[in-house]
C-alpha positions in Angstrom: -0.9 -31.8 8.9 -2.3 -31.3 5.4 -0.3 -31.6 2.2 -0.9 -28.0 1.2 0.3 -26.9 4.7 3.4 -29.0 4.5 4.1 -27.5 1.0 3.8 -24.1 2.3 6.4 -24.8 5.1 8.8 -26.3 2.7 8.4 -23.2 0.5 9.1 -21.0 3.4 12.1 -22.9 4.5 13.3 -22.6 0.8 12.8 -18.8 1.0 14.7 -18.5 4.2 17.6 -20.3 2.6 17.5 -18.0 -0.5 16.3 -20.9 -2.7 13.9 -20.5 -5.4 10.3 -20.3 -4.3 7.1 -20.3 -6.4 4.0 -18.8 -5.1 0.7 -19.1 -6.9 -1.5 -15.8 -6.6 -5.3 -16.1 -6.0 -5.7 -15.4 -9.8 -3.6 -18.4 -10.9 -5.5 -20.6 -8.1 -8.8 -19.4 -9.7 -7.7 -20.3 -13.2 -6.6 -23.7 -12.0 -10.1 -24.3 -10.4 -11.8 -23.8 -13.7 -13.0 -20.3 -12.5 -15.2 -22.4 -10.2 -16.4 -19.3 -8.0 -17.4 -17.5 -10.9 -19.1 -19.8 -13.0 -22.5 -18.8 -14.4 -22.2 -15.4 -13.0 -22.2 -11.9 -14.3 -19.0 -10.4 -13.0 -17.5 -6.9 -12.6 -13.7 -6.6 -12.1 -11.7 -4.0 -10.0 -8.1 -4.2 -11.2 -5.0 -2.3 -12.5 -1.8 -3.4 -14.4 -0.7 -5.3 -11.4 -3.7 -7.7 -11.9 -1.6 -10.3 -13.9 -0.5 -14.0 -14.0 2.9 -15.0 -13.9 3.2 -14.7 -17.6 2.0 -11.2 -17.4 -1.5 -11.8 -18.9 -4.1 -9.4 -17.6 -6.8 -10.6 -15.2 -9.1 -8.3 -17.5 -8.4 -10.6 -20.5 -8.2 -13.8 -18.6 -11.7 -13.4 -17.1 -13.2 -12.0 -20.4 -12.1 -15.1 -22.1 -12.9 -17.5 -19.2 -15.4 -20.3 -20.1 -18.6 -19.9 -18.2 -17.8 -16.4 -17.0 -19.6 -13.2 -18.1 -17.3 -10.3 -17.5 -19.5 -7.2 -18.1 -17.8 -4.3 -16.3 -14.5 -2.9 -15.1 -13.9 -0.6 -12.2 -10.9 1.8 -12.2 -9.1 2.6 -9.1 -6.4 5.3 -8.7 -4.1 5.3 -11.9 -6.8 3.5 -13.9 -7.5 -0.1 -15.1 -4.7 0.0 -17.7 -2.6 2.3 -15.6 -2.6 5.3 -17.9 -3.2 7.8 -15.1 -0.6 9.5 -13.0 -0.8 9.8 -9.0 -3.9 11.8 -8.1 -5.1 12.1 -11.6 -8.8 12.0 -12.2 -10.0 8.6 -13.6 -12.8 9.1 -16.0 -15.4 6.7 -17.0 -14.5 5.3 -20.4 -14.6 2.3 -22.6 -11.7 -0.4 -22.5 -10.3 -0.4 -26.1 -9.2 -4.2 -26.0 -12.4 -5.7 -24.7 -15.1 -3.0 -25.4 -16.2 -3.3 -21.6 -17.4 -0.1 -19.9 -15.0 1.3 -17.2 -16.5 2.9 -14.3 -14.3 5.4 -12.4 -13.8 4.8 -8.6 -11.3 7.6 -8.4 -12.9 10.7 -9.4 -16.3 12.3 -8.5 -17.4 8.7 -7.4 -15.3 6.5 -5.2 -18.0 4.1 -4.0 -19.6 2.2 -6.8 -23.2 3.4 -7.3 -26.2 1.1 -7.7 -26.4 1.9 -11.3 -22.7 0.7 -11.9 -23.4 -2.5 -10.1 -26.8 -3.1 -11.6 -27.1 -6.8 -13.0 -23.8 -8.1 -11.4 -23.7 -11.4 -9.3 -20.1 -10.7 -8.2 -17.4 -8.1 -8.2 -13.9 -9.5 -8.3 -10.9 -7.6 -6.8 -7.5 -8.2 -8.0 -4.7 -5.7 -7.3 -1.3 -5.9 -6.0 -0.9 -3.7 -2.8 2.1 -2.5 -1.0 1.1 -3.1 2.7 0.6 0.6 3.8 -2.6 2.1 4.9 -2.3 5.3 2.8 -2.2 3.4 -0.4 -5.7 3.9 -1.8 -6.3 0.5 -3.4 -7.5 -0.9 0.0 -9.7 2.1 0.4 -11.3 1.4 -2.9 -11.6 -2.2 -1.7 -13.6 -1.2 1.4 -15.8 1.1 -0.5 -16.8 -1.7 -3.0 -17.4 -4.0 -0.1 -19.8 -1.5 1.3 -21.5 -1.0 -1.9 -21.8 -4.6 -2.5 -23.2 -5.3 0.9 -26.0 -2.7 0.4 -27.0 -4.8 -2.8 -26.3 -8.3 -1.6 -23.6 -8.7 -4.4 -20.7 -11.2 -3.6 -17.1 -9.7 -3.4 -14.3 -12.1 -4.5 -10.8 -10.9 -3.6 -8.0 -12.7 -5.5 -5.1 -12.8 -3.0 -1.6 -11.6 -3.6 1.4 -11.2 -1.6 2.2 -8.4 1.0 5.5 -7.1 -0.4 6.6 -6.0 3.0 6.0 -9.6 4.3 3.5 -10.7 6.8 5.5 -9.7 10.0 5.7 -5.9 9.9 3.3 -4.0 12.0 4.1 -0.4 12.5 2.2 2.7 13.5 -0.8 3.9 15.4 -4.5 3.6 14.7 -6.4 6.3 12.8 -8.2 8.5 15.2 -11.7 10.3 15.0 -11.6 13.2 12.7 -8.8 11.8 10.5 -10.4 9.1 8.6 -9.9 9.8 4.9 -9.4 7.9 1.7 -5.8 7.7 2.6 -6.4 6.5 6.1 -9.8 4.6 6.0 -9.5 2.0 8.8 -8.6 1.8 12.2 -5.4 -0.2 11.4 -1.8 0.5 11.8 0.3 2.3 8.9 2.1 -0.9 8.1 -0.6 -3.7 8.7 1.1 -7.1 8.0 -1.7 -8.8 6.1 -2.3 -9.7 2.6 -5.2 -8.0 0.9 -7.4 -11.1 1.3 -6.6 -11.2 5.0 -7.3 -7.6 5.4 -10.6 -7.9 3.6 -11.7 -10.6 5.8 -10.7 -8.6 9.1 -12.5 -5.4 7.6 -15.6 -7.5 7.1 -15.6 -9.3 10.3 -14.9 -6.5 12.7 -17.1 -4.1 11.1 -14.5 -1.7 9.8 -16.0 -0.9 6.4 -17.7 2.4 7.4 -17.0 4.7 4.5 -14.2 7.0 3.9 -15.0 9.3 6.8 -15.5 6.3 9.1 -19.0 7.4 10.0 -21.4 5.3 8.1 -23.2 2.1 9.4 -20.8 -1.0 8.9 -22.3 -3.8 6.8 -20.9 -7.2 6.2 -20.8 -8.3 2.5 -20.7 -11.7 1.1 -17.1 -12.2 0.8 -15.1 -14.8 -0.9 -11.1 -14.8 -0.6 -9.2 -17.1 -3.3 -6.0 -17.7 -1.3 -2.6 -18.0 -2.6 -0.7 -21.1 -2.8 3.0 -21.2 -1.4 3.0 -17.9 0.5 4.3 -17.5 3.9 4.5 -14.6 6.2 8.3 -14.4 6.1 8.4 -13.8 2.4 9.0 -10.4 0.9 8.1 -10.1 -2.8 11.4 -11.0 -4.1 11.0 -14.3 -2.4 8.1 -15.3 -4.3 9.2 -15.9 -7.8 6.4 -13.7 -9.2 7.1 -10.8 -11.5 6.8 -7.2 -10.1 4.6 -4.8 -12.1 4.8 -1.3 -10.7 1.9 -0.9 -8.3 2.0 2.8 -9.4 4.2 5.0 -11.5 6.7 5.7 -8.6 6.9 2.0 -7.5 9.2 0.6 -10.1 10.9 -2.3 -8.1 10.1 -4.5 -5.0 12.8 -2.7 -3.0 10.6 0.5 -3.5 7.9 -1.1 -1.4 10.2 -1.1 1.5 11.2 2.6 0.9 7.6 3.9 0.6 6.8 3.7 4.3 10.1 4.9 5.2 9.8 8.2 3.3 6.3 8.8 2.0 4.9 10.5 5.1 7.6 13.1 4.7 6.4 13.5 1.1 3.2 15.1 2.4 5.1 18.2 3.5 4.9 19.9 0.2 8.6 19.4 -1.1 10.3 19.9 2.2 12.6 17.2 1.2 13.0 15.6 -2.3 12.4 11.8 -1.5 13.7 10.6 -4.8 10.3 11.1 -6.7 11.2 13.0 -9.8 14.5 11.1 -9.9 15.5 7.4 -10.6 15.4 6.4 -6.9 11.7 7.3 -5.9 11.1 7.1 -2.1 14.7 6.0 -1.6 16.3 9.4 -0.9 16.1 12.4 1.5 17.6 15.3 -0.1 17.5 19.2 -0.5 19.2 22.1 -2.2 20.2 23.3 1.3 21.9 20.1 2.2 25.5 21.2 1.0 27.4 18.5 2.8 25.9 15.0 2.1 28.8 13.3 3.8 28.1 15.1 7.0 24.4 14.4 6.9 24.9 10.8 6.0 27.4 10.5 9.0 24.9 12.1 11.5 22.2 9.6 10.4 24.5 6.7 10.6 25.6 7.9 14.2 22.0 7.1 15.3 22.8 3.3 14.6 19.3 2.7 13.4 18.5 -1.2 13.2 18.8 -2.6 9.9 19.6 0.5 7.8 22.6 2.6 6.7 22.6 5.9 4.6 24.8 6.7 1.8 25.6 10.3 0.8 24.4 11.3 -2.5 23.9 14.4 -5.0 21.6 14.4 -7.8 19.5 16.4 -9.9 15.6 15.7 -10.1 14.1 15.9 -13.4 10.6 17.0 -12.0 9.2 18.5 -9.0 10.1 21.6 -7.0 13.8 20.9 -7.2 14.0 20.1 -11.0 17.1 20.7 -12.6 18.8 21.8 -9.1 21.5 19.8 -7.5 20.2 18.4 -4.2 22.4 16.7 -1.6 21.2 14.1 0.9 21.1 10.4 1.6 19.9 7.2 -0.2 18.5 4.5 2.1 20.1 1.1 2.2 18.7 -1.9 4.2 21.2 -4.2 6.0 18.7 -6.2 7.8 15.3 -5.6 6.6 13.5 -7.7 9.4 15.1 -5.4 11.9 14.4 -2.1 10.3 11.6 0.1 11.6 10.5 1.5 8.3 8.1 4.3 9.3 10.3 5.7 11.8 13.2 6.5 9.5 11.6 9.6 8.2 11.3 11.0 11.8 14.9 10.5 12.5 15.7 12.2 9.4 13.6 15.2 10.5 15.2 15.1 13.8 18.9 15.2 12.3 17.7 18.1 9.9 16.5 20.1 12.8 19.7 19.8 14.5 21.9 20.4 11.5 19.8 23.0 9.7 17.7 24.8 12.4 16.2 27.1 9.9 14.5 24.2 7.9 12.3 22.7 10.5 9.2 21.7 8.5 6.5 21.7 11.2 6.9 25.0 12.7 4.0 26.8 11.1 1.0 27.7 13.1 -1.3 27.2 10.1 -2.6 23.7 10.8 -4.2 23.5 7.3 -0.7 23.3 5.8 -0.4 19.8 7.4 -3.8 18.5 6.3 -2.6 15.6 4.3 0.3 14.8 6.5 -2.0 14.6 9.6 -4.5 12.4 7.5 -1.6 9.9 6.3 -0.5 9.6 10.0 -4.2 9.2 11.2 -3.8 12.0 13.9 -2.4 15.5 14.4 -1.2 14.3 17.9 2.0 13.0 16.3 3.0 16.2 14.5 2.2 18.3 17.6 4.2 16.2 20.0 7.1 15.9 17.5 7.4 19.5 16.7 8.1 20.6 20.2 11.6 19.3 20.3 12.0 17.4 16.9 12.9 14.1 18.9 11.5 10.8 17.8 11.6 9.6 21.4 8.9 12.2 22.1 6.4 10.2 19.8 7.9 6.7 20.0 5.5 5.3 22.5 2.6 6.9 21.0 3.5 5.7 17.5 3.9 2.2 18.6 1.0 2.0 21.1 -1.5 -0.1 19.0 0.9 -2.6 17.4 0.6 -5.5 19.8 -3.1 -5.4 20.0 -3.5 -5.1 16.3 -1.1 -8.4 16.0 -3.4 -10.2 18.4 -6.6 -9.1 16.8 -5.4 -9.7 13.3 -3.9 -12.9 13.7 -7.2 -14.7 13.7 -7.6 -13.6 10.0 -4.6 -15.1 8.9 -4.6 -17.4 5.8 -1.1 -18.4 5.8 
């Protein structure tokens, strides 16, 4: 057993005992190596405000000042390099005020870097903290960068970071033909249980990088992953000892990452339920103006005895969104045993209870399928919606939603770095 492996085991045991753990990100490992993989290279960087070291120094500034490294271009994913763009907002081409470097937009009219953007680069570095969900667009940007670099023979270097959901949770069915999109680009479960470096390795080796519609010819890029030190699969983000920088404007805390897969899919139903976005608890709630008895609603959900989760009755007034300034009633999610909770399934149980308690508020009854375009894209299929809407019972979709999880665990395990 190597010393590095032994150290990782010790850190994992410490985390299991709630002792202090210290994880070094790929960025910090890169710095300690003297920037060895980047020496003498002209480099582009894909990052956002989560690209920081433990002292909150930006990857942009670290690489810009790194000896022997020539950082010459920045690439802006959703929310922008410096995090100044709200969800879904257009990221424009611009100049970074601090370094003077050009920022090329990868979240606007162009999502795959063009040959002109990549001209003269020897390598493109990717350093973004992800949230472990297929619909989070940063991993889609990564795949398009890998594809563009494969076309031109440019190396891709991924600086690895923790999966805030840990490395054990795998939930949801694969994306199906006709539903590949920028929010479901790969044939992977909704919660995929890999770090971004491990995912990049799998995408590259399994020929999954095929463009945002899933139809282009797959190409392998020259991929280097700079792994973390001290991370293990049982860790959630709070176990790492790292500072949490919001991965997007509505992801203020590590706990929010747990709640995103539990409510975010329902969030694609156009304000059907307020999920805490526009209030102080984004993704942590299910509420509506027509839920007038929060205690009764919470009791009905708690009576389901879902593993690892309980629901607290609550009332609040969102400050933005369709319910802004109105009192909504509902529940807040609390995890009692995170390891046992089935995150993505919580929202389907909520819809099930709503259908029983408020039969006029069933969200999927319209015959106009276009109303559910984004909902189906996030789910990776229309079959789940169509099966669920017949009776509004989670049991009707449970087997289908879970059908790919075991095979994915087996396939992805060979790409584990930890």
